[in-house]
C-alpha positions in Angstrom: 7.3 44.3 22.6 4.7 41.4 22.7 4.4 41.5 18.9 8.1 41.0 18.6 8.1 38.1 21.0 5.2 36.5 19.1 7.1 36.9 15.7 10.2 35.3 17.2 8.3 32.4 18.6 6.5 31.9 15.3 9.7 32.0 13.4 11.4 29.5 15.7 8.5 27.1 15.4 8.6 27.3 11.7 12.4 26.6 11.6 11.9 23.6 13.9 9.1 22.1 11.9 11.1 22.4 8.6 13.9 20.4 10.2 11.5 17.7 11.4 9.9 17.3 7.9 13.3 16.5 6.4 13.9 13.6 8.7 11.3 11.0 7.5 12.1 7.6 9.0 8.8 5.7 8.6 6.5 4.6 5.8 2.9 3.5 5.5 0.8 0.8 3.9 -2.6 1.4 2.5 -5.0 -0.7 0.3 -8.5 -2.1 -0.1 -10.1 -5.4 0.7 -12.7 -6.6 -1.7 -14.8 -9.7 -2.6 -14.6 -11.6 -5.9 -17.0 -9.2 -7.6 -14.9 -6.2 -6.6 -17.3 -4.9 -3.9 -15.6 -3.5 -0.7 -15.5 -5.6 2.4 -16.0 -3.5 5.5 -14.9 -4.5 9.0 -12.3 -6.9 7.6 -9.4 -7.5 10.0 -6.0 -6.5 8.5 -2.8 -7.3 10.3 0.7 -6.0 9.3 3.7 -7.8 10.8 7.4 -6.7 10.5 9.3 -9.9 9.6 12.5 -8.7 11.2 11.2 -7.4 14.5 7.9 -9.4 14.7 6.1 -6.0 15.4 2.4 -6.6 14.6 -0.3 -4.0 14.2 -4.0 -4.7 13.5 -6.8 -2.5 12.1 -10.2 -3.0 10.4 -11.4 -1.7 7.1 -13.8 1.1 6.7 -17.1 1.1 4.8 -15.2 1.5 1.5 -12.9 -1.5 2.3 -9.9 0.9 2.8 -7.3 0.2 5.5 -4.2 2.3 6.4 -1.1 1.7 8.6 0.8 5.0 9.3 4.3 5.5 10.8 5.7 2.0 10.3 9.5 1.6 10.5 11.3 0.6 7.2 11.6 -3.1 6.7 10.1 -6.2 5.2 6.5 -6.9 6.1 3.6 -9.4 5.6 0.0 -8.3 5.6 -2.9 -10.7 6.4 -6.6 -9.9 5.7 -9.4 -11.9 7.4 -13.2 -11.5 7.0 -16.2 -13.6 8.0 -17.1 -16.0 5.2 -13.9 -15.5 3.2 -10.5 -17.3 3.0 -7.7 -15.6 5.0 -5.2 -14.1 2.6 -1.6 -13.2 3.3 0.8 -11.1 1.2 4.4 -11.7 2.1 7.7 -10.0 1.2 6.5 -6.4 1.1 9.4 -4.0 1.4 8.6 -0.7 3.0 11.2 2.1 2.7 11.3 5.4 4.6 9.0 8.1 3.4 7.0 5.8 1.1 3.4 4.8 0.9 3.1 1.2 -0.2 -0.2 -0.1 -1.6 -1.3 -3.7 -1.0 -4.9 -4.6 -2.1 -6.6 -7.8 -1.2 -9.1 -9.7 -3.4 -10.7 -12.1 -0.9 -12.1 -15.5 -2.1 -15.3 -17.1 -0.7 -14.7 -20.0 1.6 -14.1 -21.2 5.2 -12.1 -18.8 7.4 -9.7 -21.8 8.1 -8.5 -21.9 4.5 -5.5 -19.7 3.9 -4.2 -18.2 0.7 -0.6 -17.0 0.7 0.7 -14.5 -1.9 4.4 -14.1 -2.2 6.0 -11.3 -4.1 7.1 -7.8 -4.0 4.9 -4.7 -4.3 5.1 -2.7 -7.5 8.1 -0.3 -7.7 5.8 2.4 -9.0 4.3 4.6 -6.3 0.7 5.3 -7.3 -0.1 7.1 -4.0 2.2 10.2 -4.3 3.7 12.3 -7.0 7.1 12.5 -5.5 10.3 10.7 -6.7 12.4 9.1 -4.0 14.9 6.3 -3.7 16.9 4.8 -0.8 20.6 4.9 -1.4 22.9 2.5 0.5 26.1 3.9 2.1 28.2 1.6 -0.1 26.7 3.2 -3.2 27.5 6.7 -2.0 31.1 5.6 -1.2 31.6 4.2 -4.7 30.3 7.1 -6.7 33.1 8.4 -8.9 33.7 12.0 -8.2 36.5 14.2 -9.5 38.6 15.5 -6.6 37.6 12.8 -4.1 41.2 12.3 -3.0 43.7 15.0 -2.5 46.6 12.9 -3.9 44.8 12.3 -7.2 44.4 16.1 -7.8 48.1 16.7 -7.1 49.2 14.1 -9.5 46.9 15.4 -12.2 48.2 19.0 -11.8 51.8 17.9 -12.4 
């Protein structure tokens, strides 16, 4: 009897987890912060800001210069990297879609921390972090897809 209850509980948890995996609503940013020679900068302060909501999250890089922001809502972001003895660098206009990992690396330049370098542009459309293929489709695109049999009246006219 207990074995049957355990099996039913395990099966229900499996079904619930499969449904949760299909509903990905967030994405993530990752990248490295390095100096002009390409060496990693550890303990650099990296801040990501959602341009639309002004949501801001800050982290520091690890010993390999790697940073990661998980579970961010889809939207347009800017990322700023700061480190002692280096110019502050900002990357603007980064679009994050649901279920994607967007990479944004920073090559810091030597200088005063008061100097700011601003990089404007979009991230590469090629996802180098995962081997899956995904694309966000707008509702207007779905509505305008030509499909045979979309309207009942069109099928009746074709049959006659």
